[in-house]
All heavy atoms as TSV, in Angstrom:
chain	resi	resn	atom	element	x	y	z
A	1	MET	N	N	6.549	-24.236	-33.079
A	1	MET	CA	C	7.902	-23.921	-33.438
A	1	MET	C	C	8.498	-23.032	-32.342
A	1	MET	O	O	7.898	-22.074	-31.911
A	1	MET	CB	C	7.905	-23.178	-34.781
A	1	MET	CG	C	9.272	-22.673	-35.144
A	1	MET	SD	S	9.283	-21.461	-36.477
A	1	MET	CE	C	9.026	-22.463	-37.887
A	2	SER	N	N	9.663	-23.371	-31.871
A	2	SER	CA	C	10.308	-22.548	-30.853
A	2	SER	C	C	11.611	-22.004	-31.406
A	2	SER	O	O	12.263	-22.633	-32.230
A	2	SER	CB	C	10.560	-23.351	-29.580
A	2	SER	OG	O	11.527	-24.332	-29.823
A	3	ALA	N	N	11.947	-20.847	-30.969
A	3	ALA	CA	C	13.179	-20.205	-31.421
A	3	ALA	C	C	14.007	-19.836	-30.211
A	3	ALA	O	O	13.479	-19.531	-29.148
A	3	ALA	CB	C	12.851	-18.954	-32.227
A	4	CYS	N	N	15.295	-19.876	-30.393
A	4	CYS	CA	C	16.206	-19.485	-29.320
A	4	CYS	C	C	16.594	-18.030	-29.509
A	4	CYS	O	O	16.773	-17.561	-30.638
A	4	CYS	CB	C	17.455	-20.354	-29.336
A	4	CYS	SG	S	17.131	-22.061	-28.913
A	5	LEU	N	N	16.709	-17.346	-28.427
A	5	LEU	CA	C	17.128	-15.945	-28.475
A	5	LEU	C	C	18.647	-15.872	-28.432
A	5	LEU	O	O	19.302	-16.675	-27.765
A	5	LEU	CB	C	16.551	-15.176	-27.287
A	5	LEU	CG	C	15.033	-15.111	-27.189
A	5	LEU	CD1	C	14.634	-14.466	-25.869
A	5	LEU	CD2	C	14.451	-14.342	-28.353
A	6	ASP	N	N	19.194	-14.905	-29.129
A	6	ASP	CA	C	20.640	-14.689	-29.055
A	6	ASP	C	C	21.046	-14.257	-27.658
A	6	ASP	O	O	22.085	-14.635	-27.152
A	6	ASP	CB	C	21.081	-13.628	-30.066
A	6	ASP	CG	C	20.976	-14.135	-31.501
A	6	ASP	OD1	O	21.016	-15.364	-31.706
A	6	ASP	OD2	O	20.834	-13.291	-32.402
A	7	HIS	N	N	20.195	-13.434	-27.048
A	7	HIS	CA	C	20.440	-12.957	-25.688
A	7	HIS	C	C	19.201	-13.292	-24.865
A	7	HIS	O	O	18.177	-12.622	-25.002
A	7	HIS	CB	C	20.681	-11.445	-25.667
A	7	HIS	CG	C	21.844	-11.029	-26.509
A	7	HIS	ND1	N	23.138	-11.249	-26.137
A	7	HIS	CD2	C	21.900	-10.435	-27.725
A	7	HIS	CE1	C	23.944	-10.804	-27.074
A	7	HIS	NE2	N	23.214	-10.306	-28.066
A	8	PRO	N	N	19.265	-14.314	-24.031
A	8	PRO	CA	C	18.080	-14.682	-23.254
A	8	PRO	C	C	17.602	-13.540	-22.357
A	8	PRO	O	O	18.393	-12.733	-21.876
A	8	PRO	CB	C	18.537	-15.875	-22.407
A	8	PRO	CG	C	19.970	-16.088	-22.697
A	8	PRO	CD	C	20.416	-15.106	-23.732
A	9	ILE	N	N	16.310	-13.473	-22.158
A	9	ILE	CA	C	15.726	-12.459	-21.284
A	9	ILE	C	C	16.012	-12.854	-19.843
A	9	ILE	O	O	15.769	-13.983	-19.433
A	9	ILE	CB	C	14.212	-12.341	-21.512
A	9	ILE	CG1	C	13.954	-11.907	-22.966
A	9	ILE	CG2	C	13.587	-11.352	-20.533
A	9	ILE	CD1	C	12.495	-11.953	-23.355
A	10	GLU	N	N	16.523	-11.914	-19.077
A	10	GLU	CA	C	16.843	-12.184	-17.685
A	10	GLU	C	C	15.545	-12.349	-16.892
A	10	GLU	O	O	14.620	-11.556	-17.041
A	10	GLU	CB	C	17.668	-11.039	-17.107
A	10	GLU	CG	C	19.003	-10.864	-17.797
A	10	GLU	CD	C	19.722	-9.616	-17.347
A	10	GLU	OE1	O	19.580	-9.233	-16.176
A	10	GLU	OE2	O	20.430	-9.027	-18.177
A	11	PRO	N	N	15.471	-13.370	-16.024
A	11	PRO	CA	C	14.237	-13.615	-15.261
A	11	PRO	C	C	13.768	-12.406	-14.470
A	11	PRO	O	O	12.579	-12.162	-14.356
A	11	PRO	CB	C	14.613	-14.757	-14.330
A	11	PRO	CG	C	15.791	-15.412	-14.953
A	11	PRO	CD	C	16.497	-14.341	-15.747
A	12	LEU	N	N	14.695	-11.614	-13.942
A	12	LEU	CA	C	14.322	-10.448	-13.147
A	12	LEU	C	C	13.524	-9.451	-13.976
A	12	LEU	O	O	12.601	-8.811	-13.484
A	12	LEU	CB	C	15.569	-9.777	-12.572
A	12	LEU	CG	C	15.350	-8.606	-11.631
A	12	LEU	CD1	C	14.575	-9.065	-10.399
A	12	LEU	CD2	C	16.676	-8.014	-11.212
A	13	LYS	N	N	13.837	-9.337	-15.255
A	13	LYS	CA	C	13.150	-8.383	-16.107
A	13	LYS	C	C	11.730	-8.836	-16.436
A	13	LYS	O	O	10.905	-8.039	-16.838
A	13	LYS	CB	C	13.943	-8.145	-17.385
A	13	LYS	CG	C	15.211	-7.368	-17.115
A	13	LYS	CD	C	15.947	-7.034	-18.373
A	13	LYS	CE	C	17.207	-6.238	-18.019
A	13	LYS	NZ	N	17.988	-5.930	-19.204
A	14	LEU	N	N	11.458	-10.132	-16.273
A	14	LEU	CA	C	10.121	-10.656	-16.527
A	14	LEU	C	C	9.253	-10.659	-15.269
A	14	LEU	O	O	8.047	-10.814	-15.359
A	14	LEU	CB	C	10.205	-12.085	-17.084
A	14	LEU	CG	C	10.804	-12.214	-18.481
A	14	LEU	CD1	C	10.896	-13.684	-18.859
A	14	LEU	CD2	C	10.005	-11.443	-19.507
A	15	ALA	N	N	9.877	-10.479	-14.136
A	15	ALA	CA	C	9.145	-10.529	-12.873
A	15	ALA	C	C	8.309	-9.266	-12.689
A	15	ALA	O	O	8.674	-8.181	-13.129
A	15	ALA	CB	C	10.120	-10.674	-11.710
A	16	LYS	N	N	7.192	-9.434	-12.038
A	16	LYS	CA	C	6.354	-8.285	-11.703
A	16	LYS	C	C	6.926	-7.614	-10.459
A	16	LYS	O	O	7.590	-8.247	-9.649
A	16	LYS	CB	C	4.923	-8.736	-11.448
A	16	LYS	CG	C	4.252	-9.254	-12.692
A	16	LYS	CD	C	2.824	-9.620	-12.412
A	16	LYS	CE	C	2.182	-10.114	-13.700
A	16	LYS	NZ	N	0.800	-10.486	-13.509
A	17	GLN	N	N	6.628	-6.335	-10.310
A	17	GLN	CA	C	7.163	-5.578	-9.179
A	17	GLN	C	C	6.800	-6.237	-7.851
A	17	GLN	O	O	7.642	-6.341	-6.969
A	17	GLN	CB	C	6.656	-4.145	-9.216
A	17	GLN	CG	C	7.248	-3.293	-8.098
A	17	GLN	CD	C	6.722	-1.874	-8.085
A	17	GLN	OE1	O	5.651	-1.601	-8.599
A	17	GLN	NE2	N	7.478	-0.966	-7.523
A	18	ILE	N	N	5.573	-6.705	-7.710
A	18	ILE	CA	C	5.164	-7.312	-6.438
A	18	ILE	C	C	5.975	-8.560	-6.127
A	18	ILE	O	O	6.308	-8.821	-4.973
A	18	ILE	CB	C	3.629	-7.603	-6.429
A	18	ILE	CG1	C	3.165	-7.984	-5.032
A	18	ILE	CG2	C	3.272	-8.679	-7.430
A	18	ILE	CD1	C	3.197	-6.856	-4.050
A	19	ASP	N	N	6.341	-9.316	-7.156
A	19	ASP	CA	C	7.153	-10.515	-6.940
A	19	ASP	C	C	8.554	-10.148	-6.467
A	19	ASP	O	O	9.114	-10.802	-5.583
A	19	ASP	CB	C	7.237	-11.341	-8.223
A	19	ASP	CG	C	5.887	-11.862	-8.653
A	19	ASP	OD1	O	5.048	-12.151	-7.768
A	19	ASP	OD2	O	5.652	-11.980	-9.869
A	20	ILE	N	N	9.102	-9.092	-7.039
A	20	ILE	CA	C	10.432	-8.641	-6.629
A	20	ILE	C	C	10.381	-8.121	-5.199
A	20	ILE	O	O	11.261	-8.423	-4.385
A	20	ILE	CB	C	10.956	-7.554	-7.587
A	20	ILE	CG1	C	11.108	-8.131	-8.995
A	20	ILE	CG2	C	12.283	-6.989	-7.094
A	20	ILE	CD1	C	11.347	-7.090	-10.059
A	21	LEU	N	N	9.343	-7.369	-4.864
A	21	LEU	CA	C	9.187	-6.861	-3.500
A	21	LEU	C	C	9.102	-7.995	-2.496
A	21	LEU	O	O	9.744	-7.951	-1.450
A	21	LEU	CB	C	7.937	-5.991	-3.394
A	21	LEU	CG	C	7.991	-4.616	-4.031
A	21	LEU	CD1	C	6.612	-3.974	-4.023
A	21	LEU	CD2	C	8.992	-3.732	-3.321
A	22	ARG	N	N	8.298	-9.006	-2.819
A	22	ARG	CA	C	8.148	-10.155	-1.896
A	22	ARG	C	C	9.471	-10.852	-1.678
A	22	ARG	O	O	9.832	-11.196	-0.549
A	22	ARG	CB	C	7.133	-11.144	-2.457
A	22	ARG	CG	C	5.735	-10.751	-2.227
A	22	ARG	CD	C	4.787	-11.881	-2.593
A	22	ARG	NE	N	3.456	-11.349	-2.710
A	22	ARG	CZ	C	2.662	-11.494	-3.751
A	22	ARG	NH1	N	3.066	-12.199	-4.780
A	22	ARG	NH2	N	1.471	-10.971	-3.774
A	23	GLU	N	N	10.195	-11.088	-2.764
A	23	GLU	CA	C	11.470	-11.789	-2.626
A	23	GLU	C	C	12.447	-10.967	-1.788
A	23	GLU	O	O	13.137	-11.498	-0.921
A	23	GLU	CB	C	12.065	-12.076	-4.003
A	23	GLU	CG	C	13.300	-12.930	-3.902
A	23	GLU	CD	C	13.659	-13.610	-5.193
A	23	GLU	OE1	O	12.794	-13.780	-6.052
A	23	GLU	OE2	O	14.831	-13.993	-5.317
A	24	LEU	N	N	12.482	-9.681	-2.035
A	24	LEU	CA	C	13.379	-8.811	-1.275
A	24	LEU	C	C	12.999	-8.756	0.199
A	24	LEU	O	O	13.850	-8.865	1.079
A	24	LEU	CB	C	13.366	-7.401	-1.871
A	24	LEU	CG	C	14.234	-6.353	-1.193
A	24	LEU	CD1	C	15.699	-6.758	-1.248
A	24	LEU	CD2	C	14.032	-5.001	-1.841
A	25	MET	N	N	11.715	-8.616	0.479
A	25	MET	CA	C	11.261	-8.464	1.867
A	25	MET	C	C	11.521	-9.714	2.708
A	25	MET	O	O	11.703	-9.608	3.913
A	25	MET	CB	C	9.779	-8.121	1.911
A	25	MET	CG	C	9.450	-6.755	1.322
A	25	MET	SD	S	10.367	-5.398	2.071
A	25	MET	CE	C	9.737	-5.445	3.721
A	26	TYR	N	N	11.518	-10.877	2.084
A	26	TYR	CA	C	11.712	-12.109	2.839
A	26	TYR	C	C	13.130	-12.668	2.715
A	26	TYR	O	O	13.405	-13.769	3.159
A	26	TYR	CB	C	10.676	-13.154	2.422
A	26	TYR	CG	C	9.293	-12.754	2.884
A	26	TYR	CD1	C	8.372	-12.209	2.005
A	26	TYR	CD2	C	8.931	-12.871	4.218
A	26	TYR	CE1	C	7.109	-11.809	2.438
A	26	TYR	CE2	C	7.679	-12.478	4.662
A	26	TYR	CZ	C	6.777	-11.945	3.761
A	26	TYR	OH	O	5.540	-11.552	4.195
A	27	TYR	N	N	14.008	-11.883	2.144
A	27	TYR	CA	C	15.417	-12.268	2.079
A	27	TYR	C	C	15.944	-12.277	3.511
A	27	TYR	O	O	15.689	-11.334	4.277
A	27	TYR	CB	C	16.178	-11.260	1.206
A	27	TYR	CG	C	17.581	-11.664	0.880
A	27	TYR	CD1	C	17.833	-12.654	-0.071
A	27	TYR	CD2	C	18.660	-11.072	1.511
A	27	TYR	CE1	C	19.127	-13.023	-0.370
A	27	TYR	CE2	C	19.963	-11.434	1.214
A	27	TYR	CZ	C	20.187	-12.414	0.267
A	27	TYR	OH	O	21.473	-12.788	-0.025
A	28	PRO	N	N	16.654	-13.333	3.920
A	28	PRO	CA	C	17.062	-13.468	5.333
A	28	PRO	C	C	17.802	-12.261	5.903
A	28	PRO	O	O	17.524	-11.844	7.030
A	28	PRO	CB	C	17.958	-14.707	5.332
A	28	PRO	CG	C	17.462	-15.515	4.179
A	28	PRO	CD	C	17.042	-14.510	3.136
A	29	LEU	N	N	18.703	-11.674	5.152
A	29	LEU	CA	C	19.444	-10.524	5.680
A	29	LEU	C	C	18.514	-9.329	5.878
A	29	LEU	O	O	18.610	-8.617	6.884
A	29	LEU	CB	C	20.590	-10.149	4.732
A	29	LEU	CG	C	21.431	-8.947	5.156
A	29	LEU	CD1	C	22.081	-9.183	6.519
A	29	LEU	CD2	C	22.486	-8.648	4.108
A	30	VAL	N	N	17.595	-9.108	4.953
A	30	VAL	CA	C	16.645	-8.002	5.078
A	30	VAL	C	C	15.749	-8.221	6.296
A	30	VAL	O	O	15.496	-7.296	7.067
A	30	VAL	CB	C	15.813	-7.831	3.787
A	30	VAL	CG1	C	14.730	-6.789	3.963
A	30	VAL	CG2	C	16.726	-7.461	2.618
A	31	MET	N	N	15.288	-9.451	6.493
A	31	MET	CA	C	14.460	-9.770	7.662
A	31	MET	C	C	15.212	-9.484	8.962
A	31	MET	O	O	14.657	-8.917	9.895
A	31	MET	CB	C	14.031	-11.245	7.627
A	31	MET	CG	C	13.153	-11.618	6.460
A	31	MET	SD	S	11.447	-11.176	6.672
A	31	MET	CE	C	10.984	-12.140	8.062
A	32	ARG	N	N	16.483	-9.862	8.990
A	32	ARG	CA	C	17.294	-9.647	10.187
A	32	ARG	C	C	17.456	-8.154	10.465
A	32	ARG	O	O	17.338	-7.708	11.605
A	32	ARG	CB	C	18.661	-10.319	9.985
A	32	ARG	CG	C	19.350	-10.691	11.250
A	32	ARG	CD	C	20.591	-11.545	11.056
A	32	ARG	NE	N	21.123	-11.559	9.702
A	32	ARG	CZ	C	21.320	-12.660	8.987
A	32	ARG	NH1	N	21.048	-13.828	9.481
A	32	ARG	NH2	N	21.823	-12.591	7.765
A	33	VAL	N	N	17.705	-7.367	9.425
A	33	VAL	CA	C	17.869	-5.917	9.600
A	33	VAL	C	C	16.560	-5.291	10.075
A	33	VAL	O	O	16.563	-4.423	10.960
A	33	VAL	CB	C	18.357	-5.264	8.287
A	33	VAL	CG1	C	18.282	-3.746	8.359
A	33	VAL	CG2	C	19.774	-5.715	7.974
A	34	MET	N	N	15.422	-5.721	9.504
A	34	MET	CA	C	14.123	-5.187	9.944
A	34	MET	C	C	13.873	-5.511	11.414
A	34	MET	O	O	13.420	-4.651	12.174
A	34	MET	CB	C	12.989	-5.775	9.094
A	34	MET	CG	C	12.854	-5.145	7.733
A	34	MET	SD	S	11.385	-5.676	6.856
A	34	MET	CE	C	11.702	-7.408	6.605
A	35	ASN	N	N	14.170	-6.724	11.811
A	35	ASN	CA	C	13.962	-7.121	13.208
A	35	ASN	C	C	14.875	-6.334	14.146
A	35	ASN	O	O	14.438	-5.889	15.211
A	35	ASN	CB	C	14.169	-8.621	13.382
A	35	ASN	CG	C	13.066	-9.424	12.737
A	35	ASN	OD1	O	11.959	-8.937	12.523
A	35	ASN	ND2	N	13.363	-10.666	12.396
A	36	ASN	N	N	16.127	-6.150	13.746
A	36	ASN	CA	C	17.054	-5.354	14.565
A	36	ASN	C	C	16.565	-3.914	14.693
A	36	ASN	O	O	16.611	-3.332	15.775
A	36	ASN	CB	C	18.465	-5.372	13.964
A	36	ASN	CG	C	19.152	-6.701	14.150
A	36	ASN	OD1	O	18.751	-7.526	14.965
A	36	ASN	ND2	N	20.197	-6.927	13.366
A	37	HIS	N	N	16.101	-3.352	13.591
A	37	HIS	CA	C	15.572	-1.985	13.609
A	37	HIS	C	C	14.384	-1.885	14.571
A	37	HIS	O	O	14.300	-0.950	15.369
A	37	HIS	CB	C	15.154	-1.569	12.190
A	37	HIS	CG	C	14.411	-0.280	12.136
A	37	HIS	ND1	N	15.016	0.944	12.368
A	37	HIS	CD2	C	13.106	-0.013	11.891
A	37	HIS	CE1	C	14.103	1.896	12.267
A	37	HIS	NE2	N	12.939	1.352	11.970
A	38	ALA	N	N	13.489	-2.857	14.506
A	38	ALA	CA	C	12.310	-2.857	15.386
A	38	ALA	C	C	12.725	-2.878	16.849
A	38	ALA	O	O	12.199	-2.107	17.665
A	38	ALA	CB	C	11.418	-4.047	15.063
A	39	HIS	N	N	13.675	-3.727	17.182
A	39	HIS	CA	C	14.117	-3.829	18.582
A	39	HIS	C	C	14.834	-2.564	19.043
A	39	HIS	O	O	14.629	-2.101	20.164
A	39	HIS	CB	C	14.997	-5.063	18.770
A	39	HIS	CG	C	14.247	-6.343	18.604
A	39	HIS	ND1	N	13.342	-6.820	19.532
A	39	HIS	CD2	C	14.228	-7.238	17.587
A	39	HIS	CE1	C	12.810	-7.956	19.103
A	39	HIS	NE2	N	13.332	-8.224	17.915
A	40	GLN	N	N	15.665	-1.990	18.164
A	40	GLN	CA	C	16.391	-0.766	18.533
A	40	GLN	C	C	15.449	0.421	18.718
A	40	GLN	O	O	15.673	1.255	19.593
A	40	GLN	CB	C	17.436	-0.423	17.470
A	40	GLN	CG	C	18.617	-1.366	17.464
A	40	GLN	CD	C	19.576	-1.071	16.321
A	40	GLN	OE1	O	19.299	-0.259	15.442
A	40	GLN	NE2	N	20.704	-1.764	16.322
A	41	GLU	N	N	14.420	0.487	17.893
A	41	GLU	CA	C	13.475	1.609	17.963
A	41	GLU	C	C	12.323	1.355	18.931
A	41	GLU	O	O	11.533	2.251	19.200
A	41	GLU	CB	C	12.908	1.906	16.567
A	41	GLU	CG	C	13.946	2.361	15.568
A	41	GLU	CD	C	14.604	3.673	15.964
A	41	GLU	OE1	O	13.881	4.588	16.418
A	41	GLU	OE2	O	15.841	3.781	15.821
A	42	GLY	N	N	12.226	0.126	19.433
A	42	GLY	CA	C	11.144	-0.217	20.357
A	42	GLY	C	C	9.774	-0.238	19.687
A	42	GLY	O	O	8.779	0.147	20.298
A	43	ILE	N	N	9.761	-0.664	18.421
A	43	ILE	CA	C	8.499	-0.746	17.680
A	43	ILE	C	C	8.212	-2.208	17.346
A	43	ILE	O	O	9.128	-3.026	17.312
A	43	ILE	CB	C	8.539	0.098	16.383
A	43	ILE	CG1	C	9.668	-0.370	15.452
A	43	ILE	CG2	C	8.666	1.575	16.695
A	43	ILE	CD1	C	9.708	0.335	14.108
A	44	PRO	N	N	6.959	-2.545	17.126
A	44	PRO	CA	C	6.637	-3.925	16.745
A	44	PRO	C	C	7.290	-4.282	15.406
A	44	PRO	O	O	7.474	-3.416	14.535
A	44	PRO	CB	C	5.112	-3.928	16.613
A	44	PRO	CG	C	4.646	-2.734	17.374
A	44	PRO	CD	C	5.751	-1.731	17.285
A	45	GLU	N	N	7.623	-5.548	15.242
A	45	GLU	CA	C	8.262	-6.001	14.012
A	45	GLU	C	C	7.381	-5.759	12.791
A	45	GLU	O	O	7.888	-5.438	11.718
A	45	GLU	CB	C	8.659	-7.469	14.124
A	45	GLU	CG	C	9.791	-7.683	15.102
A	45	GLU	CD	C	10.160	-9.137	15.287
A	45	GLU	OE1	O	9.559	-10.022	14.637
A	45	GLU	OE2	O	11.073	-9.399	16.091
A	46	ASN	N	N	6.063	-5.892	12.956
A	46	ASN	CA	C	5.190	-5.668	11.803
A	46	ASN	C	C	5.198	-4.198	11.361
A	46	ASN	O	O	5.022	-3.895	10.184
A	46	ASN	CB	C	3.768	-6.158	12.056
A	46	ASN	CG	C	3.063	-5.411	13.156
A	46	ASN	OD1	O	3.686	-4.993	14.131
A	46	ASN	ND2	N	1.763	-5.244	13.020
A	47	VAL	N	N	5.436	-3.285	12.291
A	47	VAL	CA	C	5.545	-1.863	11.938
A	47	VAL	C	C	6.833	-1.632	11.140
A	47	VAL	O	O	6.831	-0.928	10.120
A	47	VAL	CB	C	5.493	-0.966	13.192
A	47	VAL	CG1	C	5.794	0.488	12.846
A	47	VAL	CG2	C	4.144	-1.094	13.879
A	48	ALA	N	N	7.920	-2.240	11.575
A	48	ALA	CA	C	9.186	-2.137	10.842
A	48	ALA	C	C	9.036	-2.729	9.450
A	48	ALA	O	O	9.566	-2.197	8.471
A	48	ALA	CB	C	10.306	-2.839	11.603
A	49	PHE	N	N	8.291	-3.819	9.340
A	49	PHE	CA	C	8.037	-4.464	8.052
A	49	PHE	C	C	7.281	-3.510	7.125
A	49	PHE	O	O	7.643	-3.344	5.956
A	49	PHE	CB	C	7.250	-5.757	8.271
A	49	PHE	CG	C	7.074	-6.590	7.040
A	49	PHE	CD1	C	8.061	-7.480	6.647
A	49	PHE	CD2	C	5.916	-6.503	6.283
A	49	PHE	CE1	C	7.908	-8.257	5.505
A	49	PHE	CE2	C	5.747	-7.276	5.140
A	49	PHE	CZ	C	6.749	-8.153	4.755
A	50	GLN	N	N	6.254	-2.850	7.633
A	50	GLN	CA	C	5.479	-1.901	6.826
A	50	GLN	C	C	6.339	-0.706	6.395
A	50	GLN	O	O	6.207	-0.218	5.269
A	50	GLN	CB	C	4.243	-1.415	7.592
A	50	GLN	CG	C	3.209	-2.487	7.835
A	50	GLN	CD	C	2.686	-3.091	6.538
A	50	GLN	OE1	O	2.431	-2.386	5.578
A	50	GLN	NE2	N	2.521	-4.401	6.527
A	51	GLU	N	N	7.211	-0.241	7.275
A	51	GLU	CA	C	8.122	0.845	6.915
A	51	GLU	C	C	9.048	0.407	5.781
A	51	GLU	O	O	9.292	1.170	4.839
A	51	GLU	CB	C	8.966	1.265	8.117
A	51	GLU	CG	C	8.196	1.989	9.193
A	51	GLU	CD	C	9.052	2.303	10.404
A	51	GLU	OE1	O	10.239	1.900	10.463
A	51	GLU	OE2	O	8.528	2.957	11.318
A	52	ALA	N	N	9.539	-0.809	5.875
A	52	ALA	CA	C	10.451	-1.328	4.853
A	52	ALA	C	C	9.741	-1.457	3.505
A	52	ALA	O	O	10.334	-1.180	2.461
A	52	ALA	CB	C	11.024	-2.674	5.291
A	53	ILE	N	N	8.488	-1.841	3.520
A	53	ILE	CA	C	7.722	-1.956	2.278
A	53	ILE	C	C	7.631	-0.599	1.586
A	53	ILE	O	O	7.771	-0.498	0.361
A	53	ILE	CB	C	6.324	-2.542	2.529
A	53	ILE	CG1	C	6.434	-4.030	2.860
A	53	ILE	CG2	C	5.407	-2.334	1.331
A	53	ILE	CD1	C	5.130	-4.678	3.254
A	54	LYS	N	N	7.428	0.461	2.360
A	54	LYS	CA	C	7.362	1.810	1.775
A	54	LYS	C	C	8.672	2.155	1.063
A	54	LYS	O	O	8.670	2.699	-0.042
A	54	LYS	CB	C	7.063	2.843	2.855
A	54	LYS	CG	C	5.658	2.777	3.391
A	54	LYS	CD	C	5.464	3.812	4.487
A	54	LYS	CE	C	4.134	3.635	5.178
A	54	LYS	NZ	N	3.969	4.550	6.305
A	55	TYR	N	N	9.790	1.847	1.709
A	55	TYR	CA	C	11.089	2.117	1.096
A	55	TYR	C	C	11.288	1.251	-0.144
A	55	TYR	O	O	11.793	1.723	-1.166
A	55	TYR	CB	C	12.229	1.873	2.087
A	55	TYR	CG	C	12.316	2.912	3.169
A	55	TYR	CD1	C	12.075	2.586	4.498
A	55	TYR	CD2	C	12.642	4.231	2.866
A	55	TYR	CE1	C	12.152	3.546	5.495
A	55	TYR	CE2	C	12.733	5.194	3.856
A	55	TYR	CZ	C	12.488	4.843	5.171
A	55	TYR	OH	O	12.571	5.796	6.146
A	56	ASP	N	N	10.914	-0.002	-0.059
A	56	ASP	CA	C	11.116	-0.917	-1.188
A	56	ASP	C	C	10.348	-0.472	-2.420
A	56	ASP	O	O	10.827	-0.589	-3.539
A	56	ASP	CB	C	10.698	-2.344	-0.820
A	56	ASP	CG	C	11.734	-3.027	0.053
A	56	ASP	OD1	O	12.824	-2.469	0.212
A	56	ASP	OD2	O	11.436	-4.107	0.565
A	57	ARG	N	N	9.145	0.033	-2.232
A	57	ARG	CA	C	8.348	0.479	-3.388
A	57	ARG	C	C	9.026	1.652	-4.095
A	57	ARG	O	O	8.857	1.833	-5.291
A	57	ARG	CB	C	6.949	0.829	-2.945
A	57	ARG	CG	C	6.158	-0.412	-2.621
A	57	ARG	CD	C	4.690	-0.148	-2.505
A	57	ARG	NE	N	4.005	-1.422	-2.283
A	57	ARG	CZ	C	3.012	-1.588	-1.449
A	57	ARG	NH1	N	2.554	-0.574	-0.772
A	57	ARG	NH2	N	2.459	-2.769	-1.314
A	58	ASP	N	N	9.777	2.442	-3.339
A	58	ASP	CA	C	10.518	3.542	-3.953
A	58	ASP	C	C	11.770	3.033	-4.690
A	58	ASP	O	O	12.169	3.602	-5.692
A	58	ASP	CB	C	10.961	4.566	-2.908
A	58	ASP	CG	C	9.801	5.351	-2.334
A	58	ASP	OD1	O	8.760	5.436	-3.007
A	58	ASP	OD2	O	9.950	5.889	-1.217
A	59	ILE	N	N	12.353	1.968	-4.160
A	59	ILE	CA	C	13.608	1.453	-4.700
A	59	ILE	C	C	13.403	0.533	-5.900
A	59	ILE	O	O	14.099	0.634	-6.898
A	59	ILE	CB	C	14.388	0.706	-3.598
A	59	ILE	CG1	C	14.808	1.687	-2.500
A	59	ILE	CG2	C	15.599	-0.001	-4.181
A	59	ILE	CD1	C	15.325	1.021	-1.251
A	60	VAL	N	N	12.446	-0.365	-5.796
A	60	VAL	CA	C	12.241	-1.372	-6.840
A	60	VAL	C	C	11.461	-0.748	-7.993
A	60	VAL	O	O	10.321	-0.362	-7.835
A	60	VAL	CB	C	11.491	-2.600	-6.288
A	60	VAL	CG1	C	11.212	-3.605	-7.398
A	60	VAL	CG2	C	12.276	-3.256	-5.169
A	61	PRO	N	N	12.093	-0.673	-9.160
A	61	PRO	CA	C	11.390	-0.082	-10.304
A	61	PRO	C	C	10.348	-1.051	-10.865
A	61	PRO	O	O	10.376	-2.236	-10.609
A	61	PRO	CB	C	12.498	0.149	-11.314
A	61	PRO	CG	C	13.517	-0.890	-10.989
A	61	PRO	CD	C	13.437	-1.076	-9.495
A	62	SER	N	N	9.452	-0.519	-11.652
A	62	SER	CA	C	8.488	-1.362	-12.367
A	62	SER	C	C	9.142	-1.849	-13.638
A	62	SER	O	O	9.754	-1.068	-14.365
A	62	SER	CB	C	7.236	-0.559	-12.725
A	62	SER	OG	O	6.565	-0.168	-11.568
A	63	PHE	N	N	9.035	-3.131	-13.879
A	63	PHE	CA	C	9.597	-3.705	-15.091
A	63	PHE	C	C	8.490	-4.018	-16.072
A	63	PHE	O	O	7.387	-4.354	-15.680
A	63	PHE	CB	C	10.366	-4.993	-14.779
A	63	PHE	CG	C	11.652	-4.764	-14.058
A	63	PHE	CD1	C	11.781	-5.081	-12.721
A	63	PHE	CD2	C	12.745	-4.227	-14.714
A	63	PHE	CE1	C	12.962	-4.878	-12.051
A	63	PHE	CE2	C	13.928	-4.011	-14.060
A	63	PHE	CZ	C	14.034	-4.337	-12.730
A	64	SER	N	N	8.780	-3.882	-17.320
A	64	SER	CA	C	7.826	-4.222	-18.370
A	64	SER	C	C	8.555	-5.050	-19.415
A	64	SER	O	O	9.605	-4.650	-19.894
A	64	SER	CB	C	7.278	-2.945	-18.998
A	64	SER	OG	O	6.437	-3.263	-20.073
A	65	ALA	N	N	8.009	-6.201	-19.716
A	65	ALA	CA	C	8.681	-7.084	-20.685
A	65	ALA	C	C	8.573	-6.571	-22.054
A	65	ALA	O	O	8.167	-6.027	-22.790
A	65	ALA	CB	C	8.079	-8.472	-20.643
């Protein structure tokens, strides 16, 4: 038996934090900004990526269904 919800649960609220982080980190605009930052600072792109992950973990809250 299936029931319909009056207010469907938003997919973002069901996602795990790691899934949200992955989607954010590989978003084209975010990738472009990370690459620009790496070139401006003269650091490898993978270092800029790791720095961005640290910031993202602070920004993206943990969701619990």
